[in-house]
C-alpha positions in Angstrom: -6.9 6.0 -3.2 -7.3 2.3 -3.2 -3.7 1.5 -2.3 -3.6 3.8 0.4 -7.2 2.1 2.0 -6.8 -1.6 2.0 -8.0 -3.9 4.9 -7.3 -6.8 6.6 -8.4 -9.6 8.8 -6.3 -10.6 11.9 -4.9 -13.6 10.6 -3.3 -12.0 7.4 0.4 -10.8 6.9 0.2 -8.6 4.0 1.2 -5.3 4.7 0.5 -2.4 2.2 1.0 1.5 2.7 -2.3 3.0 4.7 -1.5 6.8 4.1 -1.4 9.8 6.4 -4.9 9.0 7.7 -7.3 6.5 8.8 -10.5 8.2 7.2 -10.3 6.0 4.3 -9.7 2.9 5.8 -12.6 3.3 8.0 -14.9 3.5 5.0 -13.4 0.0 3.8 -13.4 -1.6 7.2 -17.2 -0.4 7.1 -17.3 -2.3 3.4 -15.8 -5.1 4.7 -18.2 -5.4 7.5 -20.8 -5.1 5.1 -19.2 -8.4 2.5 -19.4 -10.3 5.6 -22.6 -10.9 6.6 -24.2 -10.9 3.0 -23.5 -13.3 0.3 -21.4 -10.7 -1.4 -18.2 -11.6 -2.7 -17.4 -7.8 -3.6 -18.8 -4.4 -2.6 -20.1 -4.1 -5.9 -22.9 -7.4 -5.0 -24.2 -5.4 -2.3 -24.4 -2.6 -4.0 -25.9 -3.7 -7.5 -25.2 -1.6 -10.9 -28.7 -0.7 -10.9 -29.2 1.0 -7.6 -25.4 2.7 -8.4 -26.9 3.9 -11.9 -29.8 5.7 -9.5 -27.1 7.3 -7.4 -25.0 8.6 -10.3 -28.4 9.7 -11.7 -29.3 11.2 -8.2 -26.1 13.0 -8.3 -26.2 14.0 -11.9 -29.9 15.7 -11.3 -28.2 17.7 -7.9 -25.6 19.0 -9.6 -28.3 20.3 -12.3 -30.2 22.1 -10.1 -29.6 25.1 -7.8 -28.8 24.2 -4.5 -30.9 27.3 -3.4 -34.9 27.2 -3.9 -34.7 30.8 -5.2 -31.1 31.4 -6.5 -28.4 29.4 -7.3 -24.9 29.2 -5.0 -22.7 30.3 -7.9 -22.7 33.5 -10.1 -21.6 33.9 -13.7 -20.8 37.5 -13.6 -18.6 39.4 -11.2 -19.9 42.1 -9.1 -19.5 45.4 -11.1 -20.2 47.9 -8.0 -20.3 47.8 -4.4 -22.7 47.7 -2.1 -24.0 51.1 -0.4 -21.7 52.1 2.3 -24.3 51.4 4.8 -24.7 47.6 4.1 -20.7 47.2 4.0 -20.3 48.6 7.4 -22.7 46.0 9.0 -20.8 43.3 6.5 -17.6 44.4 7.7 -18.8 44.6 11.3 -20.3 40.4 10.8 -16.9 39.7 9.9 -15.2 41.0 12.9 -17.6 38.8 14.8 -17.8 35.8 12.9 -14.7 35.6 11.1 -11.5 37.2 13.2 -12.4 34.7 15.9 -11.2 32.2 14.2 -8.7 33.6 11.8 -7.3 37.0 12.6 -5.7 37.4 9.3 -6.7 41.2 9.0 -5.5 44.2 11.5 -9.5 45.5 12.3 -8.3 49.3 12.4 -6.4 48.9 8.7 -9.6 47.2 7.6 -11.7 50.2 8.6 -9.4 52.5 6.6 -9.5 50.2 4.0 -13.1 50.1 3.5 -13.1 54.0 3.6 -10.8 54.5 1.2 -12.2 52.3 -1.3 -15.3 53.9 -0.6 -14.5 57.6 -0.8 -11.5 57.6 -3.1 -11.4 54.1 -5.1 -9.2 55.6 -7.4 -6.2 55.8 -4.8 -7.0 52.4 -3.1 -4.3 49.8 -3.8 -5.1 46.1 -5.6 -4.8 44.6 -2.1 -7.1 47.2 -0.7 -10.0 46.4 -3.7 -9.2 42.7 -3.1 -9.5 42.8 0.4 -12.9 44.5 0.9 -14.5 42.2 -1.6 -13.0 39.5 -0.1 -14.6 40.4 3.5 -17.6 41.5 1.8 -18.3 37.9 -0.2 -17.1 35.9 3.2 -19.7 37.8 5.4 -22.6 37.1 2.7 -21.7 33.4 2.6 -22.3 33.4 6.9 -25.6 34.4 5.6 -28.8 32.4 4.3 -27.8 30.2 1.3 -30.1 32.5 -0.5 -27.3 35.1 -0.6 -24.3 32.8 -2.0 -25.0 33.4 -5.7 -24.4 37.3 -4.6 -21.3 36.2 -2.7 -19.8 34.4 -5.2 -20.2 37.3 -7.4 -18.1 39.6 -5.1 -15.7 36.2 -5.0 -15.0 36.4 -8.8 -14.7 40.8 -8.5 -11.8 40.3 -5.9 -9.9 37.4 -8.3 -9.7 40.7 -10.6 -7.0 42.5 -8.2 -5.2 39.0 -7.1 -2.5 38.3 -9.3 -0.8 42.0 -8.5 -1.2 41.0 -4.7 0.0 37.6 -4.8 2.9 39.2 -6.7 4.0 41.2 -4.3 5.4 38.4 -2.2 5.0 40.2 1.3 2.7 39.5 4.1 -0.3 41.3 2.4 -0.2 38.1 -0.3 -0.3 35.9 2.9 -3.5 37.8 4.3 -4.6 37.3 0.6 -4.1 33.4 0.6 -6.0 33.4 3.8 -8.9 35.6 2.8 -9.3 33.1 0.0 -9.4 29.6 2.3 -11.7 31.8 4.6 -14.3 31.5 2.1 -13.1 28.2 0.5 -14.2 26.5 3.8 -17.8 27.8 3.7 -18.9 27.4 -0.4 -17.6 25.3 -3.3 -14.9 27.5 -5.4 -12.9 27.6 -8.4 -9.7 26.9 -6.3 -7.8 23.9 -5.5 -7.3 25.4 -2.0 -5.4 23.1 -0.6 -2.8 23.8 -3.6 -3.0 27.6 -2.9 -2.4 26.8 1.2 0.7 24.6 0.4 1.9 27.8 -1.6 1.2 30.1 1.2 3.1 28.1 3.5 6.1 28.1 1.5 5.5 32.0 0.9 5.6 32.0 5.1 9.4 30.1 5.0 10.6 32.7 2.5 9.4 35.3 4.4 11.3 34.1 7.6 7.8 34.2 9.5 8.1 30.5 10.6 10.8 31.5 13.4 10.3 34.3 16.0 13.8 36.3 14.9 12.4 36.6 11.2 9.3 37.7 13.0 11.0 40.7 15.2 13.3 41.5 12.9 13.4 43.0 9.0 15.8 41.6 6.5 18.9 45.0 7.3 18.4 43.8 11.0 16.4 46.8 12.3 13.8 46.0 14.8 10.2 45.4 13.3 7.1 47.8 14.9 4.9 46.3 17.2 2.1 46.1 14.5 4.5 44.2 12.3 5.1 41.7 14.4 1.9 41.0 15.6 0.6 40.5 12.2 3.5 38.6 11.5 3.0 36.2 14.4 -0.8 36.0 13.0 -0.3 35.2 9.6 2.1 32.3 10.7 -0.3 30.7 12.6 -3.2 31.3 10.6 -1.5 30.0 7.7 0.0 26.9 9.4 -3.2 26.3 11.1 -5.0 26.2 7.8 -2.9 24.1 6.5 -3.0 21.6 9.6 -6.6 21.7 9.4 -6.9 20.8 5.3 -4.2 18.4 6.0 -6.1 16.6 9.2 -9.4 16.8 7.2 -8.0 15.4 3.5 -5.5 13.2 5.1 -2.8 14.3 3.5 0.9 15.5 4.7 1.4 18.6 6.4 4.5 19.8 7.8 7.2 22.5 7.6 9.9 21.8 5.2 12.2 23.5 7.7 15.6 22.2 8.9 14.8 23.2 12.7 13.2 20.9 15.0 10.8 23.0 16.9 8.4 26.3 16.4 9.1 29.2 18.3 7.0 31.8 17.2 5.3 33.0 20.0 1.4 34.1 20.1 0.0 37.1 19.3 -1.5 39.9 21.3 -4.7 39.5 22.9 -5.6 42.5 23.3 -8.1 44.3 20.7 -6.2 45.6 17.7 -7.2 49.1 18.3 -4.3 48.9 21.0 -1.7 47.4 18.5 -0.3 50.2 16.5 3.4 50.8 14.9 4.1 53.0 18.1 3.5 50.2 20.9 1.1 48.1 22.5 -0.9 50.1 24.8 -0.1 48.9 28.3 -3.4 49.6 29.6 -5.0 47.2 27.2 -6.8 44.6 28.3 -7.1 40.8 26.8 -10.3 39.5 25.1 -12.0 36.6 25.0 -12.2 37.0 21.4 -8.7 36.5 20.9 -8.2 33.9 23.5 -10.8 31.5 21.7 -8.5 32.0 18.5 -5.7 30.9 20.7 -7.5 28.0 22.0 -8.9 26.8 18.6 -5.3 27.0 17.2 -4.3 24.6 19.9 -7.1 22.6 19.0 -4.7 21.8 15.9 -1.6 21.3 17.3 -3.4 18.5 19.8 -4.6 16.7 16.3 -1.1 17.3 14.8 0.3 15.6 17.9 -2.1 12.6 17.3 -1.2 12.3 13.6 2.3 12.0 13.9 2.2 9.9 16.6 -0.3 7.7 15.0 -1.1 7.8 11.1 2.2 9.1 9.9 4.9 5.9 10.1 4.9 2.9 12.5 6.4 3.3 15.4 7.9 1.1 18.3 5.7 2.6 20.5 2.5 2.6 21.3 1.9 -1.2 20.9 -1.7 -0.6 22.0 -3.9 1.8 23.4 -3.3 1.3 26.7 0.0 2.7 26.4 1.0 6.0 28.9 0.9 8.2 25.6 -2.6 7.7 25.1 -3.5 8.3 29.0 -1.3 11.7 28.8 -3.1 12.6 25.4 -6.6 11.9 26.9 -5.4 14.2 29.6 -4.6 16.7 27.2 -7.9 16.3 24.9 -9.9 17.1 28.4 -7.8 19.7 29.9 -8.8 21.3 26.4 -12.2 21.2 27.0 -12.3 21.6 30.1 -10.9 25.3 29.4 -13.1 26.2 26.9 -15.5 29.3 27.8 -19.0 28.7 28.3 -19.6 32.4 26.5 -18.5 32.2 22.6 -18.0 35.8 22.4 -20.6 36.1 19.7 -18.5 33.6 17.3 -20.5 30.9 17.5 -18.0 29.0 19.3 -19.5 27.9 22.3 -19.1 25.3 24.8 -20.9 23.0 23.1 -18.9 23.3 19.6 -15.9 22.6 21.8 -17.4 19.5 23.2 -17.9 18.2 19.7 -14.7 19.0 18.6 -13.1 17.2 21.7 -15.2 14.5 20.3 -14.0 14.5 17.1 -10.5 14.4 18.5 -11.4 11.3 20.3 -12.7 9.3 17.3 -9.4 10.8 15.8 -7.0 9.2 18.9 -9.2 5.5 19.3 -10.4 4.6 16.3 -8.1 2.6 14.0 -4.7 3.9 13.1 -1.9 2.6 11.2 -0.3 2.5 14.8 -3.4 0.7 16.1 -5.0 -1.6 13.7 -7.3 -2.6 16.2 -8.5 -0.6 18.9 -9.5 -2.0 22.4 -12.9 -2.7 23.7 -12.6 0.8 25.7 -11.5 2.8 22.6 -14.8 1.4 20.6 -17.1 2.5 23.5 -15.1 6.0 23.5 -15.9 6.1 19.8 -19.3 5.1 19.7 -20.1 7.5 22.8 -18.4 10.6 20.9 -19.9 9.7 17.5 -23.3 9.3 19.6 -23.3 13.0 20.9 -22.1 14.5 17.8 -24.9 13.1 15.7 -27.3 14.5 17.8 -25.3 17.8 18.2 -24.5 18.5 14.9 -28.4 17.8 13.3 -29.4 20.0 15.9 -27.1 22.7 14.6 -28.3 22.7 11.1 -31.9 22.6 12.8 -31.1 25.9 14.4 -28.9 27.4 11.6 -26.4 28.2 14.6 -23.3 26.4 12.3 -21.5 27.3 9.3 -22.5 24.0 6.9 -18.2 24.2 5.7 -17.0 21.2 3.9 -15.3 20.4 7.3 -18.5 20.3 9.3 -20.2 17.9 6.3 -17.4 15.6 6.3 -17.4 15.4 10.2 -20.9 13.7 9.5 -19.5 11.0 7.3 -16.7 10.3 9.8 -19.1 9.4 12.7 -21.2 7.3 10.8 -18.3 5.1 9.5 -16.8 5.1 12.9 -20.4 4.3 14.2 -20.7 1.4 12.1 -17.2 -0.1 12.4 -17.6 -0.1 16.4 -20.1 -2.3 16.2 -17.9 -5.0 15.2 -18.0 -5.7 19.2 -20.2 -7.2 20.7 -20.3 -5.2 24.0 -21.3 -2.1 22.0 -24.6 -4.3 20.7 -25.5 -5.6 24.1 -25.2 -2.0 25.0 -26.9 -0.5 22.3 -29.7 -2.0 20.7 -30.4 -2.6 17.0 -33.6 -0.2 17.1 -31.5 2.4 19.0 -28.4 2.2 16.6 -30.9 2.4 13.6 -32.6 5.3 15.1 -29.3 7.5 15.6 -28.1 6.7 12.0 -31.5 7.6 10.7 -30.6 11.3 12.7 -27.0 11.0 11.0 -28.5 10.6 7.2 -30.9 13.6 8.2 -28.1 15.8 8.9 -26.4 14.9 5.5 -29.9 15.8 3.8 -30.1 19.2 5.0 -26.2 19.5 4.7 -26.6 19.2 0.9 -28.3 22.3 0.7 -24.9 24.0 0.7 -23.0 21.2 -0.8 -24.4 19.3 -4.0 -23.9 15.7 -4.2 -23.7 14.8 -0.7 -27.3 13.4 -1.1 -25.9 11.1 -3.5 -24.2 8.9 -1.0 -27.0 8.4 1.2 -28.5 5.7 -1.2 -24.9 3.8 -1.1 -24.8 3.8 2.6 -28.4 3.1 3.0 -27.4 -0.7 1.4 -24.4 -0.8 3.6 -26.2 0.0 6.9 -28.7 -2.7 5.6 -25.9 -5.1 5.3 -24.0 -4.0 8.8 -27.0 -4.3 10.9 -27.1 -8.0 10.2 -24.1 -8.2 12.8 -26.6 -8.0 15.8 -27.2 -11.6 14.6 -23.9 -12.3 15.5 -22.7 -13.0 19.3 -19.2 -12.3 19.7 -16.5 -9.6 18.1 -16.1 -9.6 14.5 -12.5 -9.0 14.3 -11.6 -7.0 11.4 -8.6 -4.5 11.5 -6.9 -1.8 9.0 -3.7 -2.1 7.5 -0.1 -1.1 9.3 2.1 0.7 7.0 4.9 -1.4 5.4 8.2 -0.3 6.4 9.7 -1.4 2.5 11.1 1.1 0.6 9.0 3.7 -1.6 8.2 2.2 -5.2 10.6 3.0 -8.0 7.9 4.9 -10.4 9.7 8.0 -9.0 13.3 7.9 -9.2 15.7 8.9 -6.6 16.9 11.4 -8.2 13.4 12.8 -9.3 12.7 13.2 -5.8 15.9 15.3 -4.6 15.1 17.7 -7.1 11.3 17.9 -5.7 13.1 18.7 -2.4 15.6 21.0 -3.7 13.1 23.1 -5.7 12.3 26.2 -3.7 10.0 29.0 -4.8 11.7 32.1 -5.7 10.6 34.4 -3.2 12.0 37.1 -1.2 15.5 36.1 0.4 15.7 35.1 4.0 19.0 33.8 5.6 16.4 31.9 7.7 15.6 29.5 5.1 17.8 26.8 4.7 17.9 23.6 2.3 17.6 20.2 3.8 20.3 18.1 3.1 20.4 15.3 0.9 19.4 11.9 2.1 18.5 8.7 0.7 14.8 8.3 -0.8 12.8 7.3 2.3 9.9 5.5 2.9 6.1 6.9 2.7 7.4 10.0 0.9 8.9 11.8 4.1 11.7 12.9 4.8 11.9 12.8 9.1 14.9 14.1 11.2 17.2 11.5 13.0 15.5 13.1 16.2 12.0 13.0 16.3 10.2 15.2 18.7 6.5 15.7 19.7 4.0 18.7 19.8 3.5 18.1 23.7 2.7 21.7 24.6 1.5 24.5 22.8 3.1 27.9 23.2 2.6 29.8 25.5 -1.3 31.2 27.1 -0.9 34.8 28.2 -4.5 35.0 29.9 -6.9 31.9 30.9 -10.6 32.6 31.0 -11.2 31.3 34.4 -8.2 30.4 37.1 -10.6 27.9 38.7 -10.6 25.6 35.7 -7.6 23.1 35.0 -5.2 25.2 33.0 -4.1 23.9 29.5 -0.6 23.9 29.9 -0.5 22.2 33.3 -0.8 18.7 31.6 2.5 18.9 29.8 5.5 20.6 30.8 8.2 19.3 29.3 9.1 22.2 27.1 10.1 25.5 27.4 7.4 28.1 27.1 7.0 29.5 23.9 8.0 26.2 22.1 6.3 23.5 19.8 8.3 21.1 18.4 7.2 18.9 15.5 9.0 17.1 12.9 10.6 18.7 9.8 8.9 16.8 7.0 8.5 17.8 3.6 5.4 16.6 2.2 5.2 14.8 -1.2 1.7 14.9 -2.0 0.0 12.6 -4.3 -1.1 14.2 -7.7 -3.4 13.1 -10.5 -3.3 15.7 -13.2 -0.7 16.9 -15.3 0.9 20.1 -13.6 3.1 22.7 -15.6 3.5 19.5 -18.1 4.5 16.8 -15.4 2.6 13.6 -15.2 2.6 12.9 -11.8 1.5 8.7 -10.8 -1.8 9.2 -9.0 -1.0 5.7 -7.6 3.0 6.5 -6.0 3.1 6.5 -2.8 5.5 9.5 -3.4 5.7 11.9 -6.4 7.7 15.2 -7.0 6.4 18.8 -6.1 5.2 20.6 -9.4 7.4 23.2 -10.4 6.7 26.7 -9.3 6.7 29.5 -11.4 8.5 32.6 -10.3 5.6 34.4 -8.7 4.6 31.4 -6.6 1.2 30.7 -8.3 -0.6 28.3 -9.2 -0.2 27.0 -12.6 -2.6 28.8 -14.9 -2.6 31.8 -12.9 0.5 33.9 -14.9 -2.0 35.4 -17.4 -5.3 36.0 -15.6 -6.7 39.5 -14.3 -5.3 41.8 -16.6 -7.8 44.3 -17.5 -9.1 43.3 -21.0 -7.2 40.7 -21.8 -9.7 37.9 -20.1 -12.5 39.8 -20.0 -14.9 36.6 -20.7 -13.6 34.9 -17.5 -16.1 36.7 -15.7 -19.1 35.9 -17.8 -17.9 32.4 -18.0 -17.1 30.4 -15.1 -16.0 27.2 -17.2 -12.9 29.3 -18.9 -12.5 30.7 -15.0 -11.9 27.1 -14.1 -9.9 26.1 -16.8 -7.5 29.2 -16.1 -7.1 28.3 -12.2 -7.3 24.3 -12.8 -5.0 23.3 -10.3 -4.9 19.3 -9.4 -7.9 17.8 -7.9 -6.5 17.2 -4.6 -9.1 17.5 -2.1 -13.2 16.5 -1.1 -15.6 16.4 1.7 -15.5 12.9 0.9 -11.6 11.9 0.7 -10.9 11.4 4.2 -14.2 10.2 5.6 -16.6 8.9 3.2 -16.8 5.8 1.0 -15.8 7.3 -2.3 -17.3 5.7 -4.8 -14.9 6.3 -7.4 -11.9 4.2 -5.6 -14.2 1.7 -4.0 -16.2 0.2 -6.6 -12.9 -0.2 -9.4 -13.7 0.7 -13.1 -17.6 0.4 -13.1 -18.6 3.6 -15.4 -21.9 3.6 -12.8 -19.6 4.0 -10.0 -17.2 6.6 -11.5 -17.6 10.3 -11.8 -20.2 10.9 -9.2 -18.3 12.2 -6.2 -17.8 15.7 -6.3 -14.3 17.4 -5.7 -15.5 20.9 -4.5 -12.3 22.1 -4.7 -11.7 23.3 -8.3 -15.2 22.9 -9.8 -16.4 25.6 -12.0 -19.7 27.2 -11.3 -21.5 25.4 -14.1 -21.3 22.0 -12.1 -23.6 23.3 -9.4 -26.6 24.4 -12.0 -26.5 28.0 -14.0 -24.7 30.5 -12.0 -26.5 34.2 -10.9 -26.9 36.1 -13.9 -27.0 39.8 -13.9 -30.2 40.3 -13.4 -30.6 38.1 -10.5 -27.5 39.7 -8.9 -29.3 43.1 -9.4 -32.2 41.5 -7.8 -30.4 40.1 -5.0 -28.8 42.9 -4.3 -32.1 44.8 -3.9 -33.5 42.4 -1.7 -30.1 42.4 0.5 -30.0 46.2 1.0 -34.3 46.6 1.5 -34.5 43.6 3.9 -31.7 41.6 4.5 -30.0 44.3 6.6 -32.3 43.7 9.5 -31.2 39.7 9.7 -27.4 40.6 9.5 -28.1 43.4 12.3 -29.9 40.8 14.5 -26.7 38.8 14.0 -24.6 41.4 15.4 -27.0 42.7 17.9 -27.0 38.7 19.3 -22.7 38.5 19.0 -22.7 41.7 20.6 -25.0 41.2 23.7 -22.8 37.6 23.8 -19.5 39.7 24.1 -20.7 42.0 26.6 -22.3 38.9 29.0 -18.9 37.5 29.7 -16.0 39.7 30.6 -12.4 38.0 30.4 -9.9 38.0 33.0 -6.4 38.0 33.1 -4.7 34.5 34.8 
């Protein structure tokens, strides 16, 4: 991490690889500022050993206590039974209203039939149906108060019993399983390395041919797929691709389809209600819905992020040289068009106008902050960053207080992104002139309060507050300066990749593909010499200048997203066909991977395309102890620790402070932790008690959420554009 997150002053010529995103670099810029305004020669002087030890102790205390005032957020045991049918019905309704608008991975009438079968004749239900029903219940419970998080985790454990046979099928239902796991993992700490899982899912998408329209509309035997099959294949492509893009964006890691095509031609899915989509065809009388329009609008945001990422963060390009380049003007117009096209009403999903403005501000920060392409942005860019962060800090604090937002780890990470960017912007004297020290300190206090509130869901977050307080105290001395404090991020090196990983190993990793369902549309890329940065670039570089077609616009009077750029044909979103070679830091299937190497070979995959350690899981009677011992479950599911809410934008003490033990081992890796890391998990008796409370008292709260959502949906009828 330290190799990929260095900083330099303007007069320094040393170049090092920065990495695919500048989040860590922003944190290091903040540390560099703090060092300049103290007598410290090292960041460890700003955060002394005693205080670092206190921070570590605070983290350990947080890990040892439940994150709910009443019950733990994890469970030691799988739920033995399903909730009563009336509760299950409103939970599935909640799922349709709150989750499907973002990731429509399930066909709702089919989901209803699956619930009916599992409840009425469970002996006839398939493994996939049992898995889906329990995962939907778990996800819906995570949408409720933290009090029920442990109960949700027990249903998540129960679902895992059925996972292996579902994944082994290697068809669209396997993709749906992966998507459900990702939906759950965004809401709470889980035992699975979901970044790794989504990478496998994306490879399966390719093997099935769902990354191309011809592989979606036709079966392997050449026959035409049914309308329902086509729609679900399109949905699953976009869900998996967008999830992968979102994870890569938040974590600063590679993401792109490993294909020899230079574009994505997959069309959008149908925008009508699912009940009008059947094997027989699409009902011609079906009207487009706001819920699905919001889904596509959200997916377009990921495409915009991908375009910014490729232009500014992946490698050094001849253009743009600064943020006055026409590309920035065009990109800013695209972001504004996306923001303005967002609906005032959220159809009950929670994705209202204010939420979209917050996401717009996040993209503005991503566009305007220091990047490998633009190490020292202009004053105008810094002002945009400050204003965007100021808005988001107040908005996010209000969202947490009102409990109208899911405290996902991406949401928590965005709080730290705002703090880091805000502190960096103070290096410009005009920012300090326009915003007094008192006002900035007050704003940072609001941000810190938001972080403390977020720690209820994500243990360990509060331990970073103590570190940031020292950094903020040091950086606030910048107000004693009367001019700019020039500091910039390092740009990527053009040197070849290090020789730690041989070209032979690199080529082998590129050629390794999962033994999946054969698809004539998947081709192995031609061999090339090992490129710098661990990416494979096609000779012709394209850009995601336009999203796929938008069948319906919510308001004809508003500026349309597609009108900003019409350089490509409808239905076409282009991209660099690059193969990611992620940095791994563990033994995976016997392979030792160097975490300090810019490139590393991909791990070997099992024939079932499963995460290492999954092969022997979930056979009845073979691993009965897995469901009473979260530690053993973690051992079997353990994959590479690839992710953390801190990886991209939060100061990571384990990489920033060297080898001092006080600064090590207290940065949580939320994606791959066993339940014991968050205190004692939910016991069988607590689970029964919580279930009784939910069935007797909690149903009213769920019904209130559903009623509010239904009222919001009825308040705005969609129109054809």
